[in-house]
C-alpha positions, 0 to 999 in steps of 0.5 A: 774128653780123651780116651785111648783104645789099646788093641786095634783088632776086631773088638778094639775097632768097634770100641773106637767106632763108639768113641768116634761117634760120641760128641763128648769125646774130643780125642782118641788114641788107637794103640797097637803093636801093628802101627799100620793096623792102628792107623787104619782103624783110627782113620776108618772108625775114629770120626776124624778124632783118632790118632794112631800110636805104636804100643807094645802091650807087654811093656808097661812103659810103652802102654804108659806113654800111649795113655798118658793124659787120657781120661780113661782107656779101653784095653782091647788086647788078649787077656794075657796082657791085662795085668801089664796094661793095668799097671801102666794105666795106674802109673799113668793115672788113667781110668781103665776097662777091658773085655775080660780075663777068662776067669784066672786073669780076672782073679789076679786083676782084682788084687790090684785094687790097692794100686788103683786106689793109691793112683786115685783112678778106677778100673772096671774089669771084665766089661765086654759082652760076656762077661760085662753086659751079663754082669750088669743084667745080673746086677739089675736083678740082684739090686732088687733082692735082699739075698742072692743065692744063685746067679747064672750068666748065659750067652747064646747066638742065633745066626741067620747070615747067608754064608752060601757064597763064602767058602772060608771059615768065620769065628765069632770072636777071638779064636784063641779065647774059643780054643780055651773055652772048648778045651780047658777046665771051666771052674764053676761055683755050685752048692757052695763049692768050687768045681774044677773038674768040668771041661769046656764044652761039657754039661750040655743042657737045653735052656730057654733064652726067650722068644724068638730064640727059644730053647738052645743047647748050652754048655759049660765053658771057662768064663769070668762070671762065676768068679765075679758073681762070687766076688760080689755076692759071696757075703750075701748068701750066694751058693751057686754061680755058673756060666753057659754058652750056646753058639750055632750048633755047626760051629760048636761041633767044629770047635769040639772036633778041633779040641778032640784031635788036639788042635787047641793044645798049647804044649809043643809037639815035634815035627821034622825037628821043629817044636810047635804048638798045635794051637799056634798052627791053627791060629796061623792057618785060620788067620790066612783064610780070606775074609768075606767081602760081600756078606751081610751079617745077620746074627743076634746075641742073647745075653742073660743074667738070672739071679735067685734069692729072697726079697722081704721073705719071698723067694724070687727069680729075676731073668734079665736079658739083652737082645743084641742084633747085628748092626747092619748099617756099620757091618757089625755082628751081634757079638761085635756090638755087645763086646766092643761097644760096652767097654767104650760106654763104660770108659766114657762113664768113668771120664764123666765121673758117673763111675767113680772109685777109686779101685778095681771093680767088676761091673756088677759092683759099680756100673749104673744099670739103667744109664748103661742100658740107655746108651747101649740101646743106641746100637739096637740092643733091647733089654727086658726083665721078668720077675717070677715068684716061687710060691711052693715047692718040695723042701722050699 
């Protein structure tokens, strides 16, 4: 089994790690525009099976050359390049998965279904933690219903890491993505209609993430799940599909502050005769902050898929949760584990023929729940489910 990982950044390296410790994987290609970084990740995470390659994710031919001959690939680049990388995967007859398209790109990706069918290969898009694991959790509940009327994805993080000896600033995942999540419109499907007047960070609500997390404040943010849920269950009674995020309170306020003063903006401002984007300045400055070297990550991600509908005339709710702690042995935080590992698991499933298309699919359409949960548990993830029945209510 030969699998490629395009993108050797923070999440790509954990996908390589999962492939590197998997006995059935014989060869790994680690591709990145920064070939030195690709080589470092290949050597550190590839289990002696990885080789590095230069890849420009903006160039179809560059990606195609890197993934040629691979059984499947993980796209670990920013979502801006998902379409280009997908074209390359289809052209190379290579199964494909990624970590999400932040709603708008995800909508474009499903339109490539015909291209992948013609190529005879499969794409499972939006297969990180959220989206990705959240979708499979929702699928577990939806598979046990006749109709799916409401579908909610929730992502919460509780961080007990001791940062007292570190003076820098750590972001839990891509700062580019976080900037969008706290500033751009967050489309949500509510009561049968798309709402496009909600901004990221709005709609704070105290939500129960289950013990030991308890109740956390969560807010709307742009994410792929409202679209993928609608795409999957729009003909099965779906009336509402939303996503809410809960990050540690201090970090949330820091991101809201950056959005409020305009540092997440992508339009250009003039400074001394030069035109720059405030977001580019923010990304550059943060990238130069020294990374912590002696901090032991101790956070937990709580991912939930909540679906409501009917089964044999009964009104039921399924709450399916993945509890994902930091993997201290490898130095991975909870977010590293639930974002970087799942696409590698799915890439292996496609290579083994356990996920078969061809075509473009979202996770809740095609990923086998129990098989995925079992493989994910090797990294310390626990999945639990609760079913509740609505016996009586006004108007119900």
